[in-house]
C-alpha positions as CSV (number, residue, x, y, z in Angstrom):
1,X,-27.4,44.9,-33.6
2,X,-29.0,46.2,-30.5
3,X,-32.2,44.2,-31.0
4,X,-30.2,41.1,-31.7
5,X,-28.2,41.4,-28.4
6,X,-31.3,42.2,-26.4
7,X,-33.0,39.2,-27.7
8,X,-30.0,37.0,-27.1
9,X,-29.7,38.2,-23.6
10,X,-33.3,37.4,-22.9
11,X,-33.1,33.9,-24.2
12,X,-33.4,31.4,-21.3
13,X,-31.3,28.8,-23.4
14,X,-28.2,31.0,-23.2
15,X,-28.1,30.5,-19.4
16,X,-27.7,26.7,-19.8
17,X,-23.9,26.7,-20.6
18,X,-23.3,29.2,-17.9
19,X,-25.1,26.9,-15.3
20,X,-23.4,23.8,-16.6
21,X,-20.0,25.6,-16.1
22,X,-20.9,26.7,-12.7
23,X,-21.9,23.0,-11.9
24,X,-18.7,21.8,-13.2
25,X,-16.6,24.2,-11.2
26,X,-18.5,23.3,-8.2
27,X,-17.8,19.7,-8.7
28,X,-14.0,20.3,-9.4
29,X,-13.9,22.3,-6.1
30,X,-15.6,19.4,-4.3
31,X,-13.1,16.7,-5.9
32,X,-10.1,19.0,-4.9
33,X,-11.4,19.4,-1.2
34,X,-11.8,15.5,-1.1
35,X,-8.5,14.9,-2.4
36,X,-6.9,17.4,0.2
37,X,-8.9,15.9,3.0
38,X,-8.0,12.4,2.0
39,X,-4.2,13.4,1.8
40,X,-4.4,15.2,5.2
41,X,-6.0,12.2,6.8
42,X,-3.4,9.7,5.2
43,X,-0.6,12.0,6.6
44,X,-2.2,12.0,10.0
45,X,-2.6,8.2,9.9
46,X,1.1,7.8,8.8
47,X,2.3,10.3,11.5
48,X,0.4,8.3,14.1
49,X,1.9,5.0,12.8
50,X,5.4,6.6,12.7
51,X,5.1,7.8,16.3
52,X,4.0,4.4,17.5
53,X,7.2,2.9,16.0
54,X,9.3,5.6,17.1
55,X,8.1,5.7,20.7
56,X,10.3,2.7,22.0
57,X,13.4,4.2,20.3
58,X,12.6,7.6,22.1
59,X,12.2,6.0,25.4
60,X,15.5,4.0,24.9
61,X,17.4,7.2,24.1
62,X,15.8,9.0,27.0
63,X,16.5,6.2,29.5
64,X,20.1,6.1,28.4
65,X,20.6,9.7,29.7
66,X,18.9,9.2,33.1
67,X,19.8,8.2,36.5
68,X,18.4,4.9,37.4
69,X,15.8,6.3,39.9
70,X,14.4,8.5,37.1
71,X,13.7,5.5,34.9
72,X,11.0,4.1,37.5
73,X,9.2,7.5,38.2
74,X,5.4,7.6,37.9
75,X,4.3,9.2,35.8
76,X,7.2,8.6,33.3
77,X,9.0,11.3,32.0
78,X,10.7,11.4,28.5
79,X,13.0,14.4,29.3
80,X,15.9,13.3,31.7
81,X,16.5,15.8,34.4
82,X,19.4,16.1,34.9
83,X,21.1,14.6,31.8
84,X,23.6,11.9,32.7
85,X,26.1,11.4,29.7
86,X,28.5,9.5,31.8
87,X,26.3,6.4,31.1
88,X,27.8,6.0,27.7
89,X,31.5,5.8,28.7
90,X,30.8,4.0,31.8
91,X,28.7,1.2,29.8
92,X,31.4,1.0,27.1
93,X,33.9,0.2,29.8
94,X,31.9,-2.4,31.5
95,X,32.6,-5.2,28.9
96,X,35.2,-5.7,26.1
97,X,32.7,-4.3,23.5
98,X,35.7,-3.9,21.0
99,X,36.0,-7.5,20.8
100,X,32.4,-8.3,20.5
101,X,32.2,-5.9,17.8
102,X,35.1,-7.3,15.9
103,X,33.7,-10.8,16.3
104,X,30.3,-9.7,15.1
105,X,31.6,-7.6,11.9
106,X,34.7,-9.4,10.8
107,X,34.3,-13.0,12.0
108,X,30.7,-13.5,11.5
109,X,28.9,-10.9,9.3
110,X,31.6,-10.5,6.6
111,X,31.9,-14.3,5.8
112,X,28.1,-14.8,6.0
113,X,27.4,-11.9,3.8
114,X,30.0,-13.0,1.2
115,X,28.6,-16.5,1.4
116,X,25.1,-15.7,0.8
117,X,25.8,-13.3,-2.2
118,X,27.8,-16.0,-4.0
119,X,25.7,-19.0,-3.2
120,X,22.3,-17.5,-3.6
121,X,23.1,-15.8,-6.9
122,X,24.5,-18.8,-8.5
123,X,21.5,-20.9,-7.5
124,X,19.2,-18.1,-8.5
125,X,20.8,-18.1,-11.9
126,X,20.1,-21.7,-12.4
127,X,16.5,-21.4,-11.5
128,X,15.9,-18.3,-13.6
129,X,18.2,-18.3,-16.7
130,X,18.8,-21.9,-17.5
131,X,16.4,-24.6,-18.8
132,X,16.5,-28.1,-17.2
133,X,14.5,-30.9,-16.4
134,X,12.8,-30.6,-12.8
135,X,13.9,-27.1,-12.3
136,X,10.4,-25.7,-11.2
137,X,10.0,-28.8,-8.9
138,X,13.3,-28.3,-7.3
139,X,12.7,-24.5,-6.9
140,X,9.4,-25.3,-5.2
141,X,11.2,-27.7,-2.8
142,X,13.9,-25.0,-2.1
143,X,11.1,-22.5,-1.2
144,X,9.3,-24.9,0.8
145,X,12.1,-25.4,3.2
146,X,11.2,-21.9,4.6
147,X,8.3,-23.4,6.3
148,X,10.5,-25.6,8.5
149,X,11.1,-23.9,11.8
150,X,14.7,-23.6,13.1
151,X,13.9,-25.3,16.3
152,X,13.2,-28.4,14.3
153,X,16.6,-28.6,12.8
154,X,18.5,-27.0,15.8
155,X,19.4,-30.3,17.8
156,X,20.4,-32.4,14.7
157,X,22.5,-29.5,13.4
158,X,24.3,-29.1,16.9
159,X,25.0,-32.9,17.0
160,X,26.4,-32.7,13.6
161,X,28.7,-29.7,14.3
162,X,29.7,-31.3,17.6
163,X,31.0,-34.4,15.8
164,X,32.8,-32.2,13.3
165,X,34.4,-30.3,16.1
166,X,32.9,-27.0,14.9
167,X,31.4,-26.0,18.4
168,X,33.2,-22.9,19.8
169,X,34.0,-21.9,16.3
170,X,32.4,-19.5,13.8
171,X,32.0,-22.3,11.2
172,X,28.5,-23.4,12.2
173,X,27.4,-19.8,11.6
174,X,29.3,-18.9,8.4
175,X,29.7,-22.2,6.4
176,X,25.9,-22.5,6.3
177,X,25.7,-19.2,4.4
178,X,27.6,-20.7,1.6
179,X,24.8,-23.2,1.0
180,X,22.2,-20.4,0.2
181,X,19.2,-18.8,1.9
182,X,15.8,-19.8,0.4
183,X,14.4,-16.4,0.7
184,X,17.3,-14.6,-0.8
185,X,17.4,-17.4,-3.6
186,X,13.8,-16.5,-4.5
187,X,14.6,-12.6,-4.3
188,X,17.5,-13.1,-6.7
189,X,15.5,-15.3,-9.0
190,X,12.6,-12.7,-9.4
191,X,15.3,-10.2,-10.0
192,X,17.1,-12.2,-12.7
193,X,13.8,-12.9,-14.5
194,X,13.3,-9.3,-15.1
195,X,16.6,-9.0,-17.0
196,X,15.9,-9.4,-20.9
197,X,17.0,-12.9,-22.0
198,X,18.2,-11.4,-25.2
199,X,21.3,-10.2,-23.4
200,X,22.3,-13.7,-22.3
201,X,21.6,-15.2,-25.7
202,X,23.8,-12.6,-27.3
203,X,26.5,-13.4,-24.9
204,X,26.1,-17.1,-25.7
205,X,26.4,-16.6,-29.5
206,X,29.7,-14.8,-28.8
207,X,31.0,-17.9,-26.9
208,X,30.6,-16.7,-23.3
209,X,30.1,-19.5,-20.8
210,X,27.3,-19.4,-18.3
211,X,29.4,-18.3,-15.4
212,X,30.8,-15.7,-17.6
213,X,27.2,-14.5,-18.5
214,X,26.5,-14.4,-14.7
215,X,29.6,-12.4,-13.8
216,X,29.8,-10.1,-16.7
217,X,26.2,-9.4,-17.5
218,X,23.8,-10.4,-14.7
219,X,25.8,-9.2,-11.7
220,X,26.3,-5.6,-13.0
221,X,22.6,-5.3,-13.7
222,X,21.6,-6.7,-10.4
223,X,23.5,-4.4,-8.0
224,X,20.2,-3.4,-6.3
225,X,19.4,-7.0,-5.5
226,X,22.8,-7.7,-4.2
227,X,22.7,-4.5,-2.1
228,X,19.3,-5.7,-0.6
229,X,20.5,-9.3,0.0
230,X,23.6,-7.9,1.8
231,X,21.6,-5.6,3.9
232,X,19.1,-8.3,5.0
233,X,21.9,-10.7,5.8
234,X,23.8,-8.1,7.8
235,X,20.7,-7.2,9.7
236,X,20.2,-10.9,10.5
237,X,23.6,-11.4,11.6
238,X,23.6,-8.3,13.7
239,X,20.5,-9.3,15.6
240,X,21.2,-13.0,15.7
241,X,21.2,-14.2,19.3
242,X,20.2,-17.9,19.1
243,X,22.9,-19.2,17.0
244,X,25.9,-17.6,18.8
245,X,24.3,-18.7,22.1
246,X,24.1,-22.3,21.0
247,X,27.6,-22.6,19.3
248,X,29.8,-20.1,21.1
249,X,30.4,-20.6,24.8
250,X,33.8,-19.0,25.2
251,X,33.9,-15.3,26.4
252,X,36.4,-14.2,23.8
253,X,34.0,-15.4,21.0
254,X,30.8,-13.6,22.1
255,X,29.1,-11.3,19.7
256,X,27.3,-8.0,20.4
257,X,23.9,-9.7,21.0
258,X,25.3,-12.1,23.5
259,X,27.2,-9.3,25.0
260,X,24.1,-7.4,25.6
261,X,22.4,-10.3,27.1
262,X,25.2,-11.0,29.3
263,X,25.5,-7.4,30.5
264,X,21.8,-7.5,31.5
265,X,22.3,-10.6,33.5
266,X,25.4,-9.1,35.1
267,X,23.6,-5.8,36.0
268,X,20.3,-7.2,37.1
269,X,21.1,-10.4,38.8
270,X,24.8,-10.6,39.8
271,X,25.9,-6.9,40.4
272,X,24.3,-4.0,42.4
273,X,21.5,-2.1,40.7
274,X,23.1,1.2,40.3
275,X,22.8,2.4,36.7
276,X,21.7,-1.0,35.4
277,X,18.7,0.1,33.2
278,X,20.4,3.3,31.9
279,X,23.8,1.4,31.1
280,X,21.7,-1.2,29.2
281,X,19.8,1.3,27.2
282,X,22.9,3.2,26.3
283,X,24.6,0.0,24.8
284,X,21.3,-0.7,22.9
285,X,21.4,2.8,21.5
286,X,25.1,2.5,20.4
287,X,24.5,-0.7,18.7
288,X,21.3,0.3,17.0
289,X,23.1,3.2,15.4
290,X,24.9,1.1,12.5
291,X,21.6,-0.4,11.4
292,X,19.9,2.8,11.2
293,X,22.7,4.5,9.4
294,X,23.0,1.5,6.9
295,X,19.3,1.7,6.1
296,X,19.2,5.5,5.6
297,X,22.3,5.5,3.5
298,X,21.2,2.6,1.3
299,X,17.4,3.5,1.4
300,X,17.0,4.2,-2.2
301,X,18.9,1.0,-3.3
302,X,16.9,-1.0,-0.7
303,X,13.5,0.3,-2.0
304,X,14.6,-0.1,-5.6
305,X,15.7,-3.6,-5.0
306,X,12.7,-4.8,-3.2
307,X,10.5,-3.2,-5.7
308,X,12.2,-4.8,-8.8
309,X,12.3,-8.3,-7.4
310,X,8.7,-8.7,-7.7
311,X,8.1,-7.5,-11.2
312,X,8.1,-10.8,-12.8
313,X,7.1,-14.3,-11.7
């Protein structure tokens, strides 16, 4: 036994597995180090990109708490010294923001979101779940309308709405939502294509109509798509400046975006400078809060809806 063990220990071929294991362990350590370094570099890049996007927001919040003279100091300072919290109540009292907010939320956003959800889902159902001649050609035409700039149709639409007597009403901004949005129709269609067709076939066998299939089967399964469409449309309405500027000239019909532009003109061109820039940044901060909260509260649904709308073409 002793001689056999001695001969095995002295055999050079016994060292080969040990060398192979050492080499494998070394390669594994190198792979782990590369993975860690790659992840560190990726997170560093993401932090830099996030900081780039957050920098304007940080400057807006900082400026909303400063005196006007502090905004223009060189070099600029992000920390307001002293902090002036009175900018917010004074800016809120400068214009009837309650009326502007009511106009934006109730008279503009709510009808637009409802109209888009109803029209786009019905049209997308016809493009995705029904078989009829010319369906794909008409869908291509619908999607192609996204390439037409709004500036091309702006004047003809204004003339049309002027003759209908819709100027200085919210009808030009809300009625159009009930005729669908090409992008949201595409999004709904992609989501509906991912729903198994066997569910619709079973409902048809049971005698359910196409509208019944849409309401009872498709809509409950497409809640993420509806949430994303509602979020997109609300964000569009919240930031819409050109539409209300064209069709709404009365003061009591202004929306938030028009109110901010009017406040800027009043502060910088018609009134004394005073706290002009801090007031404007204070109101911009206030009206950025709903969009930020809405995104974070619906973040999971938003990401899920965006991801699932591209599963099937």
